[in-house]
N, C-alpha and C positions, 0 to 999 in steps of 0.2 A: 504494500500500500504506500502511496505517496503522502507524506505528512503535510505537504503544503496544500494540495488540492483535496485530500481526504478520499480520493478515489482508489479503488483496487486496480492494480495494473497486471497482476498475474495470480493464477490459482493453480494449485497442485492438489489433487485428491489421491490419497493413498489408503491402503488397508489400515485398520486400527493397530496392527502389530508393528508398523513401521515408525521409527523414531522421527521426531520433527526435524532433526538435523540431516537426515538422509536426503530429502529432496531440496535442500536449501539452495543449491546451485541453480536449480531450475527456476527459482523465484526471483533471482537477481537478473536485472536487464543490462547490467554493466556500467550504468552511469551513476550508481550510488556513490556518495562520498562518505556517508555515515550510515551504519546499520544498527538499529536498536533491537534488542531482544530480551525476552524474560529469562529467568534463571535456567530454564530448560535448554538454552542455547549456549551454555558454558562450553568453552573449548571450540567454538566455531572457527576462530582464527587459525587453529592448528590443523584443520581438516585439509586433506590434499587438494580438494577442488577449489579451496580458497587461496592456495599458494599463488603468489604473484599478483593478487588483486590489490589495487590501490584504494582500499576503503577502510574506514575505521570502524571497529566493532565496539559498541557500548552495550554490554550485556549486564543485566541486573545481578546483584549479589544474591546469594542464596538466603532465604528468609531467616534461617537459624544463625547464619553468620552476621546478618544485619542486626538481629536482636542482641547479639553478643558484642556489638561495638562498644568500646569504652566510653564513659562519660567525660571525655576530654575534648579540647578544641578540635583535635584531629578526628576523633570519632564523630563529633557533631558535623564537621565538614564532610566526612564520608557519607553521613546520613542525608545531608542536603544534596549531595551529588546523586545519590540513589533516588531521592524524591524528584529531582529534575528529570532523571531518566524515566521515572514512572509517569510523569506528566506528559512526556512526548509519546511514550508507548500507549497511553490511554486513548490517544486519537485513533489508534488502530482498532480499538474495541468498538467504536461507534458503528462501522458498517455491519459488524456482527449483530448489534442490537437491532439495526434496521432489518436485517435478514430474518432474525428471530421474531421480532415484535410486529413489524409492518407486514411481513409476508407469511408469518405463521410457521416458519421452518425451524421448530425447536428440537425435533428429534428426527434422526435419520432412520428410516425403515430399511430393513434388509431386502434390497431390491437387486443387489449386484453393484459392483463397482462402476460399471459403465453407465448404468442408469442414474446412480447417485452423482457421478461426475457431471453428467449432462444437466441434472437439476441444479447442482451447485453453480455451474457456469451461468445458467440462466438467472439464478438468484443474485449472483454477484453483478451481472450486467444490469439487472433491475435496481439493485442497490446503488450502483453508480448513477443511474438515471435519477433515482430518488434524491441522491445527495446533490446532484447538479441541477435540479429542477429550477431553482430560483435563478441561477446563472443562465440557463437555457431560455427561460421565459423573458429575461431582460434583453437578450440578444435578438429576439424575434422582431 
């Protein structure tokens, strides 16, 4: 997702037993300068498919490690940095809210990966239209 426009630019659908880091190279379009991720993306910079990429990774600290930060100026600074990362990552969650609440796609039924991939692609396209509706209406 693009943090400036709020629109989803790529979607990858995998089986539930595939880790989030596995298809991460397919999600990148190559023009990213900074990539934000939650704690599940720890170690993304060390992956072989990310070698040679000129992007900066800002991955969240694990929750237990964040709770254990000392009550010192350095610990408070680390907590502020994590809060800033969380504010930027929260923009990514908004299209999921639109897909779930506006379009009623809260649970994925067992239909097969191909059918679910098709439905998710349509939902993300509709979410992008829903997000950009005000901008599209002003340009007409």
